[in-house]
C-alpha positions in Angstrom: 9.4 20.3 50.0 7.7 18.7 52.7 4.5 16.5 51.8 2.2 18.9 53.2 3.4 21.5 51.1 3.5 19.5 47.9 -0.3 18.6 48.5 -1.4 21.7 48.9 1.0 23.2 45.9 -1.1 21.0 43.6 -4.6 22.0 45.0 -3.5 25.7 44.6 -2.3 24.9 41.2 -5.8 23.7 40.2 -7.6 26.4 42.2 -9.0 23.7 44.7 -9.6 25.8 48.2 -8.5 23.8 51.3 -7.5 24.1 54.7 -5.8 22.6 57.8 -8.1 21.1 60.0 -7.2 18.5 62.7 -4.7 18.5 65.7 -2.2 20.7 63.8 -5.0 23.4 63.0 -6.1 23.1 66.9 -2.9 23.6 68.0 -2.8 26.9 65.7 -5.6 28.0 68.1 -4.2 27.1 71.4 -5.3 23.7 71.8 -2.5 21.2 72.1 -3.0 17.4 70.8 -0.6 15.1 69.2 -1.3 13.3 66.0 0.7 11.1 63.7 -0.7 12.8 60.4 -1.9 15.7 58.9 -5.3 16.8 57.9 -6.5 18.9 55.1 -10.2 19.5 54.1 -11.7 20.3 50.6 -15.1 20.2 49.3 -14.0 19.9 45.5 -14.6 16.4 44.0 -11.5 16.9 41.2 -9.6 16.1 44.5 -10.6 12.4 44.1 -9.6 12.0 40.7 -6.2 10.3 40.3 -5.1 12.3 37.3 -4.8 15.3 39.7 -2.0 13.4 41.7 -0.2 11.9 38.7 3.8 12.9 39.4 3.4 13.9 42.6 6.5 13.5 44.3 7.6 10.2 42.5 8.3 7.9 43.3 8.5 8.1 47.0 5.0 9.5 47.6 2.3 7.2 48.1 -1.5 8.2 46.8 -4.5 6.2 48.4 -7.8 7.6 47.1 -11.1 6.3 48.8 -14.5 7.4 47.7 -17.2 7.5 50.1 -20.5 6.1 48.9 -24.0 7.8 48.8 -24.6 7.9 52.4 -21.0 8.2 53.6 -20.9 11.9 54.9 -17.9 12.3 53.5 -17.0 12.5 49.4 -14.0 10.5 50.0 -10.3 10.6 51.6 -7.0 11.1 49.9 -3.9 9.7 51.8 -0.5 10.7 51.0 2.5 9.0 52.5 6.2 8.8 51.7 9.0 7.8 54.3 10.6 9.9 56.6 7.2 12.1 56.3 4.0 12.6 58.5 1.0 11.4 56.4 -1.4 13.8 55.0 -4.9 13.1 54.7 -6.8 15.0 52.6 -10.9 14.8 53.7 -13.2 15.4 50.7 -16.4 16.8 52.7 -19.9 17.5 51.4 -22.0 20.7 51.9 -22.2 24.1 51.4 -21.5 24.8 55.2 -17.9 22.9 55.0 -17.2 25.0 51.5 -18.1 28.2 53.5 -15.8 27.5 56.3 -12.9 27.1 53.6 -13.8 30.4 52.6 -13.9 32.3 55.9 -10.4 30.4 57.0 -7.7 32.8 56.9 -4.4 31.9 55.8 -1.7 30.9 58.1 2.1 31.0 57.3 3.5 27.4 58.5 6.9 27.8 57.4 6.9 25.3 55.0 3.4 26.2 53.4 1.1 28.8 53.4 -2.3 27.3 54.1 -5.8 28.4 54.9 -6.9 27.4 58.9 -10.3 27.8 59.8 -11.0 30.0 63.0 -12.3 28.4 66.6 -15.7 28.5 65.9 -15.5 26.8 62.5 -13.4 24.1 64.1 -16.3 23.5 66.5 -18.5 23.3 63.3 -16.2 20.4 62.0 -15.6 18.7 65.1 -19.5 18.5 66.3 -20.2 17.1 62.6 -17.7 14.4 63.1 -19.1 13.7 66.5 -16.7 11.1 68.0 -15.2 11.2 71.7 -12.1 13.1 70.6 -14.1 15.7 68.8 -16.5 16.6 72.0 -12.7 16.8 73.9 -11.6 19.2 71.2 -14.4 21.3 71.5 -14.1 21.5 75.1 -10.5 22.6 74.8 -12.1 25.2 72.0 -14.3 26.7 74.4 -11.7 26.8 77.4 -9.9 29.7 75.7 -10.1 33.6 76.4 -12.6 33.8 73.3 -15.4 31.6 75.0 -18.2 33.7 74.6 -17.2 34.7 70.7 -17.0 31.1 69.8 -20.1 29.8 71.6 -22.0 33.1 69.8 -20.6 32.4 66.4 -21.1 28.7 66.8 -24.6 29.2 67.9 -25.4 31.5 64.7 -24.0 28.9 62.4 -25.1 25.4 63.9 -28.2 25.5 61.8 -26.6 24.9 58.8 -25.8 21.7 60.1 -27.7 18.1 60.4 -29.9 18.1 63.2 -27.9 15.5 65.3 -24.9 18.1 65.3 -27.4 20.9 66.7 -28.4 18.2 69.4 -24.9 17.6 70.4 -24.1 21.5 70.6 -27.0 22.2 73.0 -26.1 19.6 75.1 -22.5 21.0 75.6 -23.6 24.4 76.4 -24.4 24.8 80.2 -28.5 25.4 81.4 
């Protein structure tokens, strides 16, 4: 069983909702970008509890839990690593808008595991929140698809749920 399948399986056993995000999710939405790790998102703080991860893939799997402080936009990150496996980063977000993204995301069968993957518009929202240069490139690629008008409409309807700087960034990316 792959590292990703083990992490998703443990979360599922505990009723913790998660979704695949990052480069692999972008690829499933038609944007090709390479990365060394695999990223998951959850908003359930249980994911940051060391007891949740006891016995996962032992002894090969290493688990590193990093909690964000009060001012951090993330509640924390859990990094899973093992020899001959791509690392998995479980990002634990904050905010109801991220939870709504998780619940809207459809399931994808990756062969090794079935996992939720947000739609293009929700990936844009996550990228707006992250706000880095790579994120801006990812947004441009997501908007370059055949469904651009639908994605723009959906993001425009939901961007009000995000912090004001995310709305300003979105407005700056739209023509005219």
